[in-house]
C-alpha positions as CSV (number, residue, x, y, z in Angstrom):
1,M,118.4,169.3,107.1
2,N,115.0,170.2,105.6
3,R,112.9,171.6,108.2
4,N,109.7,170.5,106.2
5,I,110.0,166.9,106.7
6,H,106.7,165.2,106.7
7,R,105.9,163.0,109.4
8,S,102.6,161.2,110.6
9,R,100.9,162.8,113.4
10,T,101.6,159.8,115.7
11,R,103.4,160.9,118.9
12,T,105.1,159.0,121.7
13,S,104.0,159.7,125.2
14,D,106.8,162.2,125.6
15,G,105.5,164.5,122.7
16,H,108.2,163.1,120.2
17,K,107.0,162.3,116.7
18,S,107.3,158.4,116.2
19,H,106.5,157.8,112.5
20,F,107.9,159.2,109.3
21,N,107.2,158.9,105.7
22,I,109.8,157.4,103.4
23,G,110.9,160.9,102.2
24,A,111.6,161.9,105.8
25,A,113.1,158.6,106.7
26,A,115.5,158.9,103.9
27,E,116.5,162.3,105.1
28,L,116.9,161.4,108.6
29,S,118.7,158.3,107.9
30,G,120.9,159.3,105.0
31,V,119.6,156.3,102.9
32,T,117.8,157.1,99.6
33,P,114.0,156.1,99.3
34,K,115.0,153.6,96.5
35,M,117.5,151.9,98.8
36,I,115.1,151.9,101.8
37,R,112.5,150.0,99.7
38,H,115.3,147.6,98.5
39,Y,116.4,147.0,102.1
40,E,112.9,146.3,102.9
41,S,112.5,143.8,100.1
42,L,115.6,142.0,101.3
43,G,114.3,141.9,104.9
44,L,117.1,143.9,106.4
45,I,114.4,146.1,107.8
46,P,110.7,145.0,108.6
47,K,108.1,145.7,106.2
48,A,106.7,149.2,106.6
49,A,103.5,149.9,108.2
50,R,101.1,151.6,105.8
51,T,98.8,154.6,106.2
52,A,95.1,154.5,105.1
53,S,96.2,155.9,101.8
54,D,98.9,153.1,101.6
55,Y,102.0,155.2,102.2
56,R,105.0,153.6,103.9
57,V,105.6,154.9,107.4
58,Y,108.7,154.1,109.5
59,S,109.4,154.2,113.0
60,A,112.1,155.6,115.0
61,N,113.5,151.8,115.4
62,D,113.4,151.4,111.6
63,L,115.5,154.9,111.2
64,H,118.1,153.4,113.6
65,S,118.3,150.1,111.6
66,L,118.8,152.2,108.4
67,R,121.6,154.2,110.0
68,F,123.1,150.8,111.2
69,I,122.8,149.4,107.5
70,K,124.2,152.5,106.0
71,R,127.2,152.4,108.4
72,A,127.7,148.7,107.5
73,R,127.7,149.4,104.1
74,H,130.1,152.3,104.3
75,L,132.6,149.9,106.0
76,G,132.2,147.6,103.0
77,F,130.4,144.7,104.3
78,S,128.2,142.7,101.8
79,I,124.3,142.4,102.1
80,A,124.8,138.9,103.2
81,E,127.0,140.0,106.0
82,I,124.8,142.9,106.9
83,K,121.7,140.6,107.1
84,T,123.9,138.5,109.8
85,L,125.2,141.7,111.6
86,V,121.5,143.1,111.8
87,S,120.3,139.6,113.0
88,L,123.1,139.5,115.8
89,W,122.4,143.2,116.7
90,R,118.7,142.6,117.2
91,N,119.6,139.4,119.2
92,Q,120.2,140.4,122.9
93,R,121.7,136.7,123.4
94,R,124.2,137.1,120.7
95,S,127.8,136.0,121.1
96,S,130.1,139.0,120.5
97,G,132.6,136.4,119.4
98,E,130.5,135.6,116.3
99,V,130.5,139.5,115.6
100,K,134.2,139.5,116.1
101,R,134.9,136.5,113.6
102,L,132.7,138.2,111.1
103,A,134.5,141.5,111.5
104,L,138.0,139.9,111.2
105,K,137.0,137.9,108.0
106,H,136.1,141.3,106.5
107,V,139.1,142.9,107.7
108,R,141.2,140.0,105.9
109,E,139.1,140.7,102.7
110,L,139.8,144.1,102.8
111,D,143.6,143.5,103.3
112,D,143.4,141.2,100.2
113,K,141.7,144.0,98.0
114,I,144.4,146.6,99.3
115,A,147.1,144.3,98.3
116,A,145.6,143.7,95.0
117,L,144.8,147.6,94.5
118,Q,148.6,148.4,95.7
119,G,149.7,145.8,93.0
120,M,147.9,147.5,90.4
121,R,149.1,150.9,91.3
122,D,152.7,149.7,91.4
123,T,152.4,148.1,88.1
124,L,150.8,151.4,86.5
125,T,153.3,153.7,88.3
126,Q,156.1,151.4,86.6
127,L,154.4,151.9,83.2
128,V,154.0,155.6,83.6
129,D,157.6,156.1,84.5
130,H,158.8,154.5,81.3
131,C,156.1,156.4,79.1
132,H,158.0,159.5,77.5
133,G,154.7,161.3,77.3
134,D,155.7,163.3,74.1
135,E,155.0,163.3,70.5
136,R,156.6,159.6,69.9
137,P,154.0,157.2,69.2
138,E,155.7,154.5,71.4
139,C,153.9,154.0,74.7
140,P,154.5,151.2,77.1
141,I,151.3,151.8,78.8
142,L,149.3,150.9,75.5
143,E,151.8,148.2,74.6
144,D,151.3,146.5,78.2
145,L,147.5,146.7,77.8
146,G,147.5,145.4,74.4
147,R,150.0,142.6,75.3
148,L,148.4,139.0,74.6
149,P,148.5,136.7,77.6
150,S,151.1,134.1,77.7
151,T,149.6,130.6,77.0
152,G,152.6,128.5,78.2
153,A,152.5,126.9,74.7
154,A,155.6,126.8,72.6
């Protein structure tokens, strides 16, 4: 980690720095400055406070939110799903059942994508197995890719 992270001079009562410029927020959260601004524009994180020079400053809570969003993105949740998750995360009266339903829905979507990818892999493996891969011009891979879709009409 870069030891020259720029932070504002604001400190908490225990002496820890409490506000960070966008570069420091990016480095500490693992989210790029461009994505931080994007998440802010989408309302995933609150509008950043501004310095007298109009620079954005982020709190430790903002960094925590950015890490939460990054983790949710890493797990493949959509922006809309992340908005819901962030809202539930911030709501101390939330129902864990709602969170679980959302996560299970996402698991089913991932299972569908995995099945589709496995089907693509199986098809491509079969085509590769039938391709001689030598000097001959015949290639079942190219033949399959160039095949016209059946229309069902005679």
